[in-house]
C-alpha positions in Angstrom: -18.3 2.6 31.1 -19.6 -0.5 32.9 -17.6 -1.7 35.9 -15.4 -4.7 35.6 -17.3 -7.7 37.1 -15.7 -10.9 38.2 -18.4 -13.0 36.5 -17.7 -11.4 33.1 -14.0 -12.3 33.5 -14.9 -15.9 34.1 -17.2 -15.9 31.1 -14.6 -14.4 28.8 -11.7 -16.6 29.9 -14.0 -19.7 29.7 -15.0 -18.8 26.1 -11.4 -18.2 24.9 -9.8 -21.6 25.8 -6.1 -22.5 25.3 -4.2 -22.1 22.0 -1.6 -24.6 20.8 2.0 -23.9 21.9 3.8 -21.5 19.6 0.7 -19.9 18.3 1.5 -16.6 16.3 0.1 -13.2 17.1 -2.2 -13.5 14.1 -4.0 -16.5 15.7 -4.3 -14.7 19.1 -5.9 -11.8 17.3 -8.3 -14.1 15.5 -9.3 -15.9 18.7 -10.0 -12.6 20.4 -11.9 -11.2 17.4 -14.1 -14.3 17.2 -15.1 -13.7 20.8 -15.6 -10.0 20.4 -17.8 -10.3 17.3 -19.8 -13.3 18.6 -22.5 -11.2 20.1 -22.0 -12.5 23.7 -20.3 -9.3 24.9 -21.9 -5.9 25.2 -20.2 -2.7 24.1 -18.2 -1.3 27.0 -17.3 -4.6 28.5 -14.0 -4.5 30.3 -11.7 -7.3 29.3 -9.5 -9.3 31.5 -6.0 -7.9 32.0 -3.2 -9.0 29.6 -1.6 -11.4 32.0 -4.9 -13.2 32.5 -5.6 -13.4 28.8 -2.1 -14.7 28.2 -2.5 -17.4 30.9 -5.9 -18.4 29.6 -4.7 -18.6 26.0 -1.4 -20.2 26.9 0.7 -17.6 25.1 3.1 -14.9 26.1 1.9 -11.5 27.3 3.7 -9.9 24.3 1.5 -11.8 21.9 -1.6 -10.6 23.7 -0.3 -7.1 23.8 0.4 -7.1 20.0 -3.0 -8.6 19.2 -4.8 -6.0 21.3 -2.7 -3.2 19.7 -3.8 -4.4 16.3 -7.5 -4.6 17.4 -7.2 -1.1 18.9 -5.9 0.3 15.6 -9.0 -1.1 13.8 -11.3 0.4 16.4 -12.4 -2.9 18.0 -11.1 -2.3 21.5 -10.2 0.8 23.5 -7.0 0.4 25.5 -6.9 2.8 28.4 -3.6 2.9 30.3 -4.2 2.5 34.0 -7.9 1.5 33.5 -8.1 -1.5 31.2 -9.2 -2.6 27.7 -12.8 -2.2 26.7 -14.9 -3.6 23.8 -16.0 -0.6 21.7 -19.1 -1.7 19.7 -21.7 -4.3 18.9 -20.8 -7.3 16.6 -22.3 -5.5 13.6 -20.4 -2.3 14.3 -17.0 -3.7 15.0 -15.6 -4.6 11.6 -16.8 -5.0 8.0 -16.6 -8.6 6.9 -14.0 -7.7 4.2 -11.6 -6.4 6.9 -12.3 -9.3 9.2 -10.8 -11.8 6.8 -7.8 -9.6 6.3 -7.0 -8.9 10.0 -3.4 -9.7 10.9 -3.3 -12.4 8.3 -0.3 -14.7 7.9 3.1 -14.0 6.5 2.2 -15.0 2.9 -0.8 -12.6 2.8 1.1 -9.9 4.6 3.6 -9.9 1.8 0.7 -9.7 -0.7 -0.8 -6.8 1.2 2.6 -5.0 1.1 2.7 -5.5 -2.7 -0.7 -4.0 -3.0 0.3 -1.0 -0.8 3.5 -0.5 -3.0 1.4 -0.3 -6.1 -1.1 2.2 -4.6 1.6 4.4 -3.0 3.5 4.6 -6.3 0.4 5.6 -8.1 -0.4 8.1 -5.4 3.0 9.7 -5.9 2.4 10.0 -9.6 -1.0 11.6 -9.2 0.3 14.0 -6.4 3.1 15.2 -8.7 0.4 16.3 -11.2 -2.2 17.6 -8.6 -0.3 18.9 -5.6 -0.7 22.6 -4.7 1.3 24.9 -2.5 -0.5 23.9 0.6 0.4 20.3 -0.1 4.1 21.3 -0.5 4.0 23.0 2.9 2.5 19.9 4.6 5.0 17.6 3.0 7.9 19.8 3.8 6.7 20.1 7.4 6.5 16.3 7.7 10.0 15.9 6.3 11.3 18.6 8.7 9.7 16.7 11.6 11.3 13.5 10.4 14.7 15.2 10.3 14.2 16.8 13.8 13.1 13.5 15.3 15.7 11.2 13.7 16.6 9.9 17.2 13.0 9.6 18.4 11.8 6.6 16.3 8.1 6.8 17.5 7.8 10.5 16.6 9.7 9.8 13.4 7.2 7.1 12.4 4.3 9.6 13.0 5.9 12.2 10.8 6.5 9.5 8.2 2.8 8.6 8.3 1.7 12.3 8.0 3.8 12.6 4.9 2.0 9.7 3.2 -1.4 11.1 4.3 -0.6 14.5 2.8 0.5 12.8 -0.4 -2.6 10.7 -0.6 -4.9 13.7 -0.1 -3.0 15.6 -2.8 -3.7 12.7 -5.3 -7.4 13.7 -5.0 -8.9 10.2 -5.3 -11.0 9.3 -2.3 -11.3 5.6 -3.2 -7.6 5.3 -3.5 -7.1 7.1 -0.2 -9.7 4.8 1.5 -8.0 1.7 0.2 -4.6 2.9 1.5 -6.1 3.8 4.9 -7.4 0.2 5.3 -4.1 -1.3 4.2 -2.1 1.0 6.5 -4.4 0.1 9.4 -3.8 -3.6 8.9 -0.1 -3.1 8.7 0.3 -0.4 11.4 1.1 -2.8 14.2 4.2 -3.7 12.2 4.9 -0.2 10.8 5.2 1.3 14.2 8.3 -0.8 14.9 9.7 -1.1 11.4 12.4 1.5 11.7 14.9 0.1 14.3 17.8 2.5 14.3 19.2 5.8 13.2 20.7 4.4 10.0 17.3 3.1 8.8 15.7 6.4 9.8 18.3 8.4 7.8 17.7 6.2 4.8 13.9 6.6 5.1 14.3 10.4 5.4 16.4 10.5 2.2 13.8 8.5 0.4 11.0 10.9 1.5 13.1 13.9 0.5 13.5 12.4 -3.0 9.7 11.9 -3.3 9.1 15.4 -2.2 11.6 16.9 -4.7 10.0 15.0 -7.6 6.4 16.0 -6.5 7.5 19.7 -6.2 9.0 19.5 -9.7 5.7 18.1 -11.0 7.6 15.1 -12.4 5.3 12.1 -12.2 7.8 9.6 -13.5 10.5 10.7 -11.0 7.9 10.7 -8.2 6.8 7.2 -9.0 10.4 6.0 -9.3 11.3 7.6 -6.0 8.3 6.1 -4.2 9.1 2.7 -5.7 12.6 2.8 -4.2 11.1 3.9 -0.8 8.5 1.1 -0.9 11.1 -1.6 -1.6 13.1 -0.7 1.5 10.0 0.0 3.6 8.3 -3.3 2.7 11.5 -5.2 3.5 11.6 -3.6 7.0 7.9 -4.3 7.5 8.3 -8.0 6.6 11.1 -8.2 9.0 9.0 -6.6 11.7 6.1 -8.9 11.0 8.4 -11.9 11.3 9.6 -10.7 14.7 6.0 -10.2 15.9 5.0 -13.7 14.8 7.8 -15.3 16.7 
């Protein structure tokens, strides 16, 4: 990894410029993405620290942190605790154009993205009910057991939640459907990681997953779709609330 050079810091900060007061995280991410995909930075370039980026852009450090977290999820930067944040690839490798326009889009489009995810997840549950095998049941049950065991560890709870949905999608047996859901989840992950705020919400999410699991194990597609619809309604409401907090 190339060493961090003072002249590269000056170049990067000069290229960024200052954003208007009150700029949301989505615009911070867009400004950073425009620079990273502009071709002026080489892969492996170490970026200025959060506090310097925040000062240059004229925004809070939390906005920069959230923006970098989203870019890391999409594979654009590599955040290394104790070392720094590095650009991962060339402009042509960083992000397909279709994802670029969707990256951390505004509140209206976030809601539309959630609606799309709801429809896909409901369909996945219906397919999984018809196609899941014993290995899938074991994976789903393990995920639910981890959620139950980690009810007071919300970060671990969220990982078990995501594993449940991954197992369900694989059981559906439709690679294109799985790929679309992966893209959507990646775009929403920065919000999803902080969507469950307390034990009460975690308990409700756990009960919703248990209902989906029971329907899938019973091979009841209608019940699986209905249970997933209930879960998606509450999960989407939490995600929208989380997105609103991030944008503040």
